N, C-alpha and C positions, 0 to 999 in steps of 0.2 A: 800260478794261483789255482788253487783248487776251487771247485764249485762251492764247496762248503764255505769257504772264506768269502767268496763273492756273495753268496746268499746272506751270510751274516752281516756284511757291510752294506750291500746294496738293497737288500729286501726291506730292512727297516726304513730306508729312505723312500723307497717306492710306496710302501704302506703309508708312511707319514704323508707323502705327497698326495696320494689318493684320498686319505682322510681329510687333508686340508682342502682339497678341491670339493669334496662332498660337503664339508662344513661351510665353505665359502658360498656354494650355491644355496644351501639351506638357509644360511643367515641372510643372504640377499633376498630370497623369496619371503622369508619371515619378516624382515624389516620393511619390505615393500607392502606386504599385507597389513602390517601394523600401521604404516603411514596411511594407507587407504582407509582403514578402520577409524583412525584418528580424524581424518578429514571428514568422513561420513558422520562421525559423532558431532563434530563442530557444525556441520551443515544441519543436522537434525536439531541441535540446540538453537541455531539461528532461526530455522523454520518454526520451531515450537514457540519461540519468543514472538515471531510475527503473527502466528495463529492466535496466541493468547492476547496480543494487542488488538487484533481484529475482533475477537470475541468480546473484549472489554468495551471497545468502541460500539459494537452492535448492541450490547446490553444497555449501555448508557443511552444510545439513541432510541432504543425500544422503550426505555423508561420515560424519556422525555415525550415521546409520542403518546404513550399511555396517559401521562399526566395532562397533556394538552387535550386529549380526547375527553378525559374525565371533566376537565374544566369546561370544555365546550358543551358537553351534555348537561352538566349541572346548571349552567347559566341560560340554557335555551328557554326554559319556562319563564324566567325573569325577563328575558329579552322580548319574548312574544307578548307578555303582559304589558311591558313598557310601550311597545308599538300599538297595542290595543288601546291603552290609556291615551296615547298621543292622538289617535284617531278620535277617541271620545271627546278630548278637549277641542279638536278641530270642529267636530259636529256641534258641540254646545255653543261654541263661540260663533259659528256660522249661523246658527238658528236664533241666537239671542238678539234682543232689541238693544238699541244704543245705550239705554240706561244701565244695563247689566254688563256691557262689554268691558268697561274699564276694570271692574272688579274681577271678571273672568280672565282678562289678560294678565292681571297681576297674579292671580292664583296659578294660572297655567305657567307663567314664567318661573314661579317658585317650584312648581312640579318639575319643569324642565331642568332646573338647577339640580334637583335631587335624582333625576333619572336619565340625564343625557348620555351617560356613559353606556347605558344599556341599548341605546338606539344606534342604528346604523348611521354612518357618517352623513350620508345624504339626508336622512330623516332629521338628524340633529340640526343641520343647516336650514332645511325647509321649515322646520318648526319655528325657529327664531324668525325666519323671513316672514312666515305667516303672521306671527304676532305683530311684527312691525307693519306689514302690509295691511292688516285689518285696521290698525289704528290710523294709518294714512288714508285708507278707504273712507272711514267715517269722517275724517277731517275734510277730505275732498268732497264728499257728499254734502256735508254741512255748509261748505263754501260754494256749492253749486258748480264745481269744476268737473264737468261731465267727462271730458277727455281723460283727465288724470284718474277719475273714478273708474272708467272703463279699462284703462291700462292696468290699474291695480287689481280690479276684479278678476281679470284673466290669470293673475298670479296666485289667487287664493286657492285654486284647486291643485296646486303643485304638491302640497303636503300629502293629501290622501294618495295621490299617484305614487309618491316616493315610498309611502308606507306599504301600499299594495306590492310594490316591486321588492321592497326589503323583506317582507314577511313571507314571501314564497320560499318555503323550506325546501332545500334540496332533498332528493330521495336518499334514504339510508342505503349506503353501499353494502355489498355482501360482506366485506371485511368488518364494517361497523356492526352489522347484524350478528356476525359470528362472535365478536367481542362482547356484545350485549348478552348473548346467550351464555357465554362462558362465565360472566361475572354474576 
């Protein structure tokens, strides 16, 4: 066999084999990179969904906090006024004579009914207790029951103490101050 014949028959096989080996390596690398890119794309999509979900939750929470702070700030004047009026009722009733007390107790009970939700819980309770105790105090005094009168008398000062405690306004935080300046 001549070299020419060998080259004609074997050379195309060798070239074809080399071409297939190069193509196989290239395809393997190409498909591997394609797979990595696809996995990264899926990871990015997943991370993006998580980030968007967190952003949405944060925005909703921020809005709820903003609304809460606005309501809190809007009602503070009304709450302070209600506590001041509760103190005024206590003062009027405490200083009044027996002839005026029944009328004042009735008026203050009506006032309480209209304003109790603006009062701190402890003040609400103490206001009603004060009205009841004042009535019982007068009955005990009229009946000459000194022990009961003394016992009830000591309870009559609970209302102003609870008002003083409730009305102490907390300091405005830096965060709240910043929000006030921004609005």
